[in-house]
ROKOLNU-154690 format. One record per residue (C-alpha): residue in one letter; z, x, y; residue number from 0. Coordinates in steps of 0.1 Angstrom, whole numbers, plus 5000, padded with zeros to 4 digits. Each point is the difference from the previous one (the first is absolute). Layout:
PT  rest     w     u     v   nr
PT     A     Z     X     Y  NUM
...
//
This chain:
PT  rest     w     u     v   nr
PT     M  4432  5945  9352    0
PT     I  5023  4973  4985    1
PT     A  4990  4991  4969    2
PT     A  5016  4971  4984    3
PT     F  5013  4969  5010    4
PT     L  5027  4978  4996    5
PT     G  5015  4965  5006    6
PT     M  4976  4981  5022    7
PT     R  5012  4981  5027    8
PT     L  4980  4986  5033    9
PT     Y  5006  4970  5017   10
PT     S  4969  5000  5029   11
PT     V  4972  4981  4992   12
PT     L  4967  5010  5015   13
PT     G  4975  4981  5020   14
PT     K  4994  4965  5010   15
PT     R  5009  4966  4980   16
PT     T  4971  4981  4992   17
PT     G  5012  4975  4975   18
PT     H  5007  5027  4976   19
PT     E  5038  5032  5000   20
PT     Q  4980  5029  5008   21
PT     E  5006  5031  4976   22
PT     P  5026  5022  5009   23
PT     V  4992  5031  5008   24
PT     L  5023  5007  4968   25
PT     P  5007  4977  4973   26
PT     R  5035  4987  5002   27
PT     R  5030  5010  4972   28
PT     D  5015  4962  5010   29
PT     D  4991  4968  5022   30
PT     R  5022  5007  5026   31
PT     A  4981  5002  5032   32
PT     A  4903  5259  5104   33
PT     P  5025  5028  5024   34
PT     S  5005  5034  4991   35
PT     A  5022  5015  4967   36
PT     V  5036  5005  5012   37
PT     R  5021  5020  4981   38
PT     L  5033  4999  5009   39
PT     E  5019  5031  4995   40
PT     D  5040  5006  5001   41
PT     G  5016  5017  5027   42
PT     E  4978  4974  5022   43
PT     T  5020  4981  5027   44
PT     P  4998  4964  4996   45
PT     S  4984  4980  5022   46
PT     S  5025  4967  5007   47
PT     P  4984  4975  4985   48
PT     T  5013  4975  5031   49
PT     A  4989  5022  5027   50
PT     A  4984  4978  5023   51
PT     T  4972  5026  5011   52
PT     A  4992  5015  4961   53
PT     D  4963  5005  4991   54
PT     T  4995  4991  4971   55
PT     S  4962  4992  4999   56
PT     G  4994  5028  4984   57
PT     L  5022  5000  4973   58
PT     V  4992  4986  4962   59
PT     Y  5033  4981  5000   60
PT     E  5021  4979  5021   61
PT     P  5032  5016  5012   62
PT     A  5022  4980  4981   63
PT     A  4989  5020  4971   64
PT     E  5005  5034  5007   65
PT     I  5041  5001  4989   66
PT     G  4985  4989  4965   67
PT     L  4968  5019  5004   68
PT     R  5024  5034  5008   69
PT     Q  5022  4987  4970   70
PT     L  4966  5003  4976   71
PT     L  4987  5031  5016   72
PT     A  5035  5016  4989   73
PT     T  4999  4989  4968   74
PT     D  4963  5005  4995   75
PT     R  4985  5030  5012   76
PT     S  4966  4993  4993   77
PT     F  4999  4964  5017   78
PT     D  4978  5003  5032   79
PT     A  4998  4964  5018   80
PT     G  4962  5008  5015   81
PT     R  4988  5005  4963   82
PT     F  5017  4972  4991   83
PT     M  4986  4974  5022   84
PT     E  4959  5017  4997   85
PT     G  5015  4987  4956   86
PT     A  5011  4966  5013   87
PT     E  4969  4992  5027   88
PT     A  4977  5007  4965   89
PT     A  5019  4978  4982   90
PT     Y  5006  4966  5019   91
PT     R  4963  5007  5001   92
PT     M  4986  5006  4967   93
PT     I  5028  4977  4984   94
PT     S  4991  4972  5021   95
PT     E  4962  5000  4997   96
PT     A  5006  5005  4962   97
PT     Y  5016  4971  5000   98
PT     W  4969  4978  5013   99
PT     T  4976  5016  4986  100
PT     G  5019  4996  4962  101
PT     D  4994  5032  4994  102
PT     R  5023  5003  4972  103
PT     D  4997  5035  4985  104
PT     T  5011  5013  5033  105
PT     L  5031  4973  4997  106
PT     R  5002  5016  4977  107
PT     D  5006  5034  5011  108
PT     L  5019  4994  5029  109
PT     C  5026  4975  4982  110
PT     D  5028  4996  4975  111
PT     D  4997  4976  4976  112
PT     D  5021  4970  5023  113
PT     S  4981  5002  5032  114
PT     Y  4963  5007  4977  115
PT     E  5009  4970  4981  116
PT     A  5005  4978  5035  117
PT     F  4968  5015  5012  118
PT     V  4981  4989  4971  119
PT     E  5013  4965  4998  120
PT     A  4996  4992  5041  121
PT     I  4958  5011  4987  122
PT     E  4997  4981  4966  123
PT     A  5014  4975  5022  124
PT     R  4975  5000  5027  125
PT     D  4972  5005  4973  126
PT     A  5009  4968  4988  127
PT     R  4995  4986  5030  128
PT     G  4967  5015  5004  129
PT     E  5008  5014  5027  130
PT     K  4996  5033  5020  131
PT     L  5014  5018  5029  132
PT     E  4978  5020  5028  133
PT     N  5025  5017  5016  134
PT     R  5000  5035  5017  135
PT     L  5029  5020  5019  136
PT     V  4986  5008  5037  137
PT     G  5027  5023  5010  138
PT     I  5037  5013  4999  139
PT     D  5012  4997  5034  140
PT     A  5034  5014  4994  141
PT     A  5015  5011  4972  142
PT     K  5039  5011  4996  143
PT     I  5031  5005  4985  144
PT     T  5026  4981  5013  145
PT     A  5030  5003  4973  146
PT     V  5013  5026  4973  147
PT     D  5025  4996  4976  148
PT     L  5017  5022  4973  149
PT     D  5018  4988  4971  150
PT     R  5007  5027  4978  151
PT     N  4969  5020  4990  152
PT     E  4976  4973  5007  153
PT     A  4988  4996  5038  154
PT     R  4983  4972  5010  155
PT     I  4978  5000  5032  156
PT     T  4989  4971  5016  157
PT     V  4965  4993  5023  158
PT     R  4988  4980  5023  159
PT     Y  4958  4992  5003  160
PT     Q  4988  4982  5028  161
PT     A  4964  4996  4988  162
PT     D  4970  4982  5004  163
PT     I  4983  4979  4971  164
PT     S  4967  4979  5003  165
PT     A  5002  4975  4970  166
PT     V  4982  4979  4982  167
PT     T  5003  4973  4973  168
PT     R  4966  4986  4982  169
PT     D  4999  4975  4972  170
PT     A  4979  5005  4969  171
PT     D  4974  4982  5021  172
PT     G  5000  5028  5026  173
PT     K  5013  4982  5022  174
PT     M  5026  5012  5024  175
PT     I  5035  4983  4992  176
PT     A  5019  5020  5022  177
PT     G  5006  5021  5024  178
PT     S  4973  5010  5032  179
PT     M  4967  5023  4998  180
PT     T  5009  5010  5032  181
PT     D  5035  5000  5006  182
PT     A  5026  5027  4987  183
PT     S  5037  4988  4992  184
PT     H  5027  5026  5016  185
PT     T  5029  5004  4973  186
PT     D  5027  5021  5002  187
PT     D  5019  5008  4971  188
PT     L  5027  5023  4989  189
PT     W  4992  5022  4965  190
PT     T  5036  5017  4975  191
PT     F  4988  5030  4988  192
PT     R  5027  5016  4973  193
PT     R  4995  5035  4982  194
PT     T  5028  5018  4976  195
PT     I  5015  5031  5016  196
PT     G  4993  5026  4990  197
PT     S  4976  4986  4972  198
PT     N  4966  5022  4986  199
PT     D  4979  4970  5008  200
PT     P  4991  5002  5044  201
PT     N  4992  4963  4997  202
PT     W  5015  4977  5021  203
PT     L  5000  4967  4981  204
PT     L  4998  4963  5020  205
PT     D  5032  4979  5000  206
PT     E  4997  4974  5021  207
PT     I  4970  4981  5027  208
PT     E  5018  4979  5028  209
PT     A  4987  4982  5033  210
PT     A  5015  5017  5028  211
//
């Protein structure tokens, strides 16, 4: 399971606007706006990424990521795409829920110093306004690896998450000021994870989040 996260940036905004801007799913760093486990093995015949009839519905990666995945497997024989995605989906849920509830202890375990401080800053600003989030992850509709890049001894994997989230923001008096109690918002985001190849630490770090 992925255990540390950094470089948080998210541009999507949840819920309807009711005179107040809805809190983002995760804090932004600036003011700019499950399939079965699959492991690539050496010797397999690569499927053509341009084949119009190729069925990729059962894969945990998109065709464009296959070359990068094979390069990563050749460099790190312990890598397993299916197992990685299990951890990536768990990370999506854990980090989101920890931020929404203001769980600093969990965020401290999951984040590096910079990302932890960004989360805490956002939580403290929310608390200062007397606001509370009542967000809930309804479900992850799809999650697939979209890109894999290797640079020297570092690997970067980008995952696209499509999820439904129910989001409500209340003020200090408990009045709903943003969001909806009945309608879930659809999010479509790219999370990029990185890890030093050959490191004794098996954990992947979340390096960046952006809207798809």
